[in-house]
Structures are given as C-alpha cells and as structure tokens.
N, C-alpha and C positions, 0 to 999 in steps of 0.2 A: 130547228135542230139541224136541218140540212145545211143551212147557212153557217151555223157554228162549226159543223164538221168541216165545211169547206175552208173556213178561216184557219182552223187547227191544221188542216192539211197544207196550208201555206207556211207553216212554221219552219224556221231554218236555224242553222247554227253558222255563224260567221267566224271564220278563222282569220285572224288579223296579225300582220307583221308590220313593223315600223320601217320606213325607208330612212335615208340619211336626213331628210327634211322633217321627220316626225310625222309624215303623212301615213295614215293607215291604209294598207293594201291587203288584199286577200281573196278569199273565195266564200261564196254562200253554198252551204251543203244542206239538202233537205234533212229535216230533223230525223226522219226515218233512217237516214244513212249516217247517223252520228258516229257509229262505230269506226268509220273511216278516219275520223279526226283523231281518235285515240290509238289507232293501229299504225299511224305514220303513213297513211295512204294519200294524204293531202300534199300535193307538190306544187311548187311554183319555180320559175326560172330564178336562179340565184341573182341574176342581173336586175331583178325587180328592186333590189335594195341599192342599186347603183344609179337609179334614175335621178336626174336633176330636177329642178323646180318646174321645168316645162315638160317633164316626163320622157326626156331623151336619155337613152342608155349610153350615149357617147362612146360607142364601141370603137370608133376610129381613134379615140384617145386612150381608153382604158383597156381595150382588148378583152373585156369580160362578157361580151354577149355573143354575137354571131361568129366572131373570130374563132371562138372555141366551141361553137355549136350551140350556144345559149343553153347550157346544161341545167337540168332541174336540180333543186334542192328539196329537202323534206321539211315541212312545217311541223315542228315538234311543239304541240300544244301544251301550255302550262295549265294544268287542271285547277290550280289555285285561283286563276283569273276568270274561270267560268262564271258568267253572270247573265241574268235576264236582260232582254232588250225591250223595255216597256213601250218603245215607239213602233215596234214591229208587230206582226201578227202574234196572237197569244201563243205562248210556248217557245218563242224564239229565244235564242241564246247567242252569246259571243264568247270568244276565248282568244287570248293573246298567245302568240307562238314565237318561237325562236327558229330562225332558218339554220338548218344543218346541211352539210354536204352529204352526198349519198353514202360516204364511208362512215357517217355517224358523227363526225367532228363539227362543232359549231362553225358557221360561216364567218370568215373574218370581216364580212360586210355587215353583219347583224348588230345593230345598236344595243339590243338587249344582251347579246353575248359579250360585247365589249364592256358593258357595265358589270356584268356578272364576273368577268375576269378580274376587274379591279376589286370587287367585293371579296373575291377569293384571297386576294393579297392581305386583306384585313383579317380574314379567317385564319390565315397561316400565322398571324401574330396573336391569335386568341381574342380578337377584337371585332366589334359589330358597330357599324355606323348607324345612327338613328337620325332619320331624315323627315322633315316636313317642308311642304312647298306652299307658296302663296301665289296664286295665278290671277293676273289682271287681264281683262279682255273688254272689248267694246261690243255693245249691242247696237245694231244698225237697223234703219228702216229697210223694209223688204224690197224696195224698188232700186236697190243699188246697182243691179244689172242695167236697168233702163237709164238711170241717171249717169252711170259711168263713174260716179264718185260716191263716197260714203256720206250718210247723213244720219242724225240721231232718230230714234223712234219718235213717231208723231206725238206721243204723250209728253215728250220733253222739249217740244218746240212751240213757238208762238209766231204766227205768220211766216212759217218755214224757217225760222231762225232758232238756234239753241236757246232755251230759256228754262229757268227753274232747276238748275243743277248746282250743287256745291258739294265739297268734300264731306262725307258722312251724312249727306242730306237724306233724311228719312222720307221726305216727300218724293224724291226720285225713286226710292225703294218702294214706296206705296204705289206710285203710278205704274210701276212695272211689276207689281206683286204677282200678277197672273203668270208672267214668264218665270219669275224667280221661284214660285211655288212648283211649277213644272220641273224646273232644274233640280230643285231639292228632292222632289218625288223620284225623278230619274236616278239621282245620286243614291237615294235610299235603296231603290230597287237593285242597284249594282253594288251595294255595300261599300260605296266610297265613303271614306271618313271625313266628309265635308263638315266644316265647323262654321265659323262666322262668315257672313256675307255683308259687304259694305259697298256703298256708293263711293267711287273715287273722284278724282279731280275733273275728268272729262265728261261731256254729255253722253250718258248711256254707258259709262265705264264702270265696271264692277270688279271687285276682288272677292275670290272665294279661297278661304284657308282650308288646307287639308291637315289633319292631325298627324303627329309624329308617328313614324313607323320604324321599328327596329329591324328593318329590311329595306335596303336602298332600292332593290329591284321592284319591290311592291310599291314603294313611294313613287317611283317613276311610272309604273303602270297606272297608279291612281291619277297622276297628273295628266297623262296622255288620254285617259278615259274621261277625265273631267272636261278636257277640251271637246271631246266628242259629245258628251252630254250637253254642254253649253250650246253647241250647234244644233243638236237634235231638238232641244227645247225651243230654240229660236225658230226653227222651221215650223213647229207646231203652231206658233203664234204669228206666222207670216213675217218674221224678222230674220236677221242674219247676225251671227256672232263672228268676231274676228280676233285673232291673236297677232295680227300685224303689230310690229313694235311701235309704229308711228303712222296711224291711219289718217290723222288730221295734222295739218301744218300748225294750227294755232292752239292745239290742245295737247294735254300730257300724253306721253307715250305709255305703253303697257309693259310692265316688268314681270319677272318670274323670280321671286326671292326664295332662297333656300336656307333653312335653319338646320344645323348639323351638330350633333354631339357624337360621342363614341363611348360605348360601354365595353367592359371586359367580360370574361366568362363567368364572373360572379354577379353580373348585372350592375356593376358600379360605374358611374360616369367618370372616366379618367381625366376629364377636363375640369372637374371640380377643384377649385383652388383652395377650398376649405378655409376661406378667410385670409389666405396668404397671397403671395405673388403668383399670378396665373401664368406660370412659365410655359406650360403646354399650350394653353390657349393662344398666347402671344406667338409661340413658334409656329402654330398652325396658321395663324393670321399671316405670318411672314411667308409661309409656304404658298398660301393662296395668292398673296400679292406678287410674289416672285414669278408665278406662273400665269398671271392674268394676261399679260401681253401676248404670250405664246398661244393661249387658249381663247383669246377674244373672238376668234372666228367661230368657235363653238357657241359662245354666249351671244354673239351678234352675227348670225349666219347669212344675212342678205344685205343688199345695198340699202334697202329701207331701214334696216336695223341701226345704221349709223346716224340717222336723223334723230334718234332718241337721245344721243349723248350730247346734252346741252349744258354749258356752264350755268350754275345756279338752279339746276333742276334736281329732282330726286333720282335721276339716272346718273350715277357717279362717273366722273371723268378722271379725277385724280386717284392714284393708287395709294389710298390712305386707310387707316383703321382708327377705331375709337370705341369707347364704352357708351353704348346707347345712342350713338350719333348717327342719324339717318342720312347724313351727307357723305358718309364714307363708303368706300367700296366693300370693306369688310367690317362688320359691326359685331361687338360683343354685347348682346342683350343682358346676359347674366354670367357672372364668373364663379359664383358659389352655389353649391347644392346640386341636386339632380337636374336642374334646369340650365346648368352651365353649357354654353354653346356659342357657336359663331353663326352669323347671318351673312350670307353672300348676296350682294345687292346689285350685281352687274347684269345678269342675264335678262334678255328681253322675253316677253311672252311667246315669241316666235321660235325660241330655242327648242331643240329636240331634247326632251327630258332625260333620256338615257345617256346621250352624249354629254349633256350638261353635268349630270351627276358624276359621270366618269371623270370629267375634267376637274370638278370640285374635289372629289375624293382623292384624286391623284395629287392635287396641290396640298391637301391636308396630310396625305401620307408623307410628302416631302418634309413637312414641318414636324411630323411625328418621328421620323427616322433621323432627323438632324436638329441640332439646337440652333434655331434661326432667330434673328432680331428683326421685328417688323418696322423698326425706326420710330420716329417720334409719334406720339399719340395726338390725334385730332381731338380738340375739346371745343366747347361752345365759345371759348374766347381765344383759341389758338389753332391756327392751321399751319402745318409745316410748310416752309417755303421750298420751292423747287421740287416738289414731289413729282415722280414720273407720271405721265399721263397716258391714258388709253388713246388709241388713234381714232380719228374721225373718218379715216379713209379705208374703205372696203379692201382695196387691193393691197394696202400695207398690211392689214390683218392677215390676208391670205399668205403673203410672203413670210411673215413671222411664223405662221402655222407650219408652212412647208419646210422650214429650215430648223424647227425646234427639236432638240434632243428629248426634252420632256414629253412632247406630243408623241414622238416615236415610241417612247417607253410605255406610255399609258394606252395608246390606241393601236400600236403596232405600225411598222413601217409601210405595210401594204395599204392599210386604211388611211394613214397619213397622206400617201400619194393619191389614193382615190378621191378622198374628200378635198384635199388641197387642189388637185387638178380640176375637179368639177367646179369648185368655187372660183378658181381662177378664170375659167371660161365665163362664169356668171358675172364676175367683176369687170372683165373686159367688155362684155356685151353692154353692161350698164353704163360704162364710160363712153361707149360709142353711140349710145342712144340719145338722139336729140329730143329734149323734153318740152313740155308745155311752158316751163319756166324760160327756156331758151327763146321760144317764140314770143312770149309776152314781153320779155325784157329786151332782147337784142334785135328782133326783126324790125320793129318800128324805128329803131335808132341807128342802125348800122347799114 
C-alpha cells in the first residue's frame, strides 16, 4: 500500500505546447497542484516557440528572446485535450495548451493559434472543415544512438539485413504485434480516433489512420499526440519511432496525408457534386495547387524532407490532380455524397500538423472564394505535359515562402518572417555542411 501511495504521489499533469517544428515543450506539474493549470498560472517564455531544430532561440536574428527580456507568456490549457498518460505513473495526465501574451491575446508564434485563426475564417462563412490524417512513421531498432544510423527492428532483419517486409504485409504486423498493441492501447487511453494500421513499403514502416473530425484543431491535436504515442510505445519495447521524412536512402519516405471536406451549418457537405460536375471540388483543388509552391516549406520543413520527393514515387513532385489517382499532389477520392473530399498528398510525416492544416485550409479557402481551374486531369492513361513541379531544393522553398503574399495572409507577416528566417539559417547550414556522401564520393578521387 505504501508503494502504491508513493506511485500515486508521483502523478503529474504535463502542460504541452507545440513549437514551430512540431516538438512538444512544456512543464510537469504535480497532480496535487493541477489547479494552476486551469487558473492560467503556468507560464513559459514566449520565445520557446521560436526555437529552431537545434533548440536555439536565434535572438540575434529574431529579437524575440533576451533582446526584449525573454518575456513570459501564459499557457492556456485546452480542457478538451486533457488525457491520461498510460506510460507515466498512475493518475498522470497531459493537456495541450496555446501560448498567450500576458495581455490575454494569442501569441503570433503559436501554431495552434495560427490554425485556430484560419478555422475562424471558415466559421465566419458558416462553414466547418472536416479533417482526417494518415500518418506514416518508421519503427527502428533501439541501438540507433550507438550505431549512429537507423536500422529496422530485429524482428524484421535476417543477418542484420532488412528481410520479410512488403506493403500491407501481415507478417510484419504480426512480428511487431506487441508494439502495435501497446500503441493501440495508448491511443485508446487518450481517446485518439485511431482506425486502420497497415505495414507500408519500408522495413518497419507503418501507417495509422485517424478518423475524420469536424474540428480541424482537434484533428491536428490528434495527429501530434499520435506521434507522441508512437514514440512512447516504442520506448516501452526498447525501440525508437521516427517521423523523419526520409530516414533511409534506399527505402520509401514517410508522408502525412490529409483528407478534407467542408460542411455547412446544416451539416451538409458542400463539396458533394450530387452526380454532376464537381465545380467546388475542382476549384478547391486549384486553390491547393496554386499555393503548394509557396507553402512547400510547411509541408517539407527540413533539408531531409527534400530527399523524399523522388520521381516515380508516391511522394508527388508534379502539381497535378486527379480522381482516385495516388500519383497526384491533390487527389479526389470521392466526388458524390457525404464522403466527397480532397486528399492532400504532399506533406511529409515531419510536418507540424497545425501549420500543415493552416496551409491546406488556406489553399482550400482560396478555391472557395474564387472560381479556379485546376487544369488538366491526370488519369491512368494521361499525365498533363509540362505541369509545374515542386522544388527539390530546401533554400528555394525558403525563398518562395518568405516572398509569398498567400503565406503572409494565412500565417501573418510576423510569423512569415520568423519561420522563414529560421528556416533560411537551417538551409544555409545544411548547404555548408560537408557530408559523408562528399567524403565517400570525392575524397578518394579528387
């Protein structure tokens, strides 16, 4: 009994916010002091959400940290996201929060606040986006730190080489059933609407589908928490999960597909073509295609992200659309009935779900408010010639983002500058870094 009481005494509530990279940061509060969470007493420096991938606040560039005294913001917890943490001491909970300035206004740096502002634009039109996400990730052997490179879980290798994996392979699912059952139990404990789980192309690569939500913010919350659940389940089994877009040179990258429809205040799907010409669906496709180049930095936020865009792969390169065609950037799975929707297939698993959905909903809004033409349809027998292409270059994506009128409108000029400048630094550093490829290829020959 004393031991049980000691365990319960270690229970905590974690207050979590998302930074620009989709990393969760926050504080642990003893469960006995939970009232602090709901009274607005939990504070963090607002610069927490300006940290780059290395954890640097870049104050010399942004002026958002020590230059202005590194001021606090208030973590406003969203009670709807309160959930148990089955991997922590019994009674432990977590809650997602949005950073607010001390004057009560949402911080311009907060990804949840950015998405909420886009959703409000739909509300002003009497509309509600309905969102579902499909997250791919790799499960890795637990010795990745010692090896310095990823490798598949031992159950999927033979003599240390990947073996026994194929798309939709039930053997791969069975061999890692213990991990997957832990993932599913954690998802149930957190009320995540996880649906199908499948083995994907790569060794140890899985996809988990999340059900549609008539609440884009909740859908993004689900997605970011699924990433956490996948990692926590991996730790329990001595493994590692990763949402790197391209962890292996010779295996498929990991994507984050988004299905989206829109309902009106009567609950009717406004994209339903009712057996006729799907004019709204096509206009929305056009809005998404017209904004993809400007927003590619959101969908592919790191140097590694650009290794995923390969011709002939399921990571789309051409700005094309089609009915049911999985080689296109924007796909229409259904055009009639309540299931009429678009599927956005560009984002990598490494994308920040809040920023990703803000960009997608922004592109859809452009198509709603204007009558746009997506161009020629891609079919199994016809691919439009000379379709625009996404860039394979990180720095080019950064520059497009920084100069975009669309990005300024959806994300705000201050966030456009913060995100663009931070990613510009990352892109320049990646260009200057001499890699193992350079050594292997050039050092012996030049």
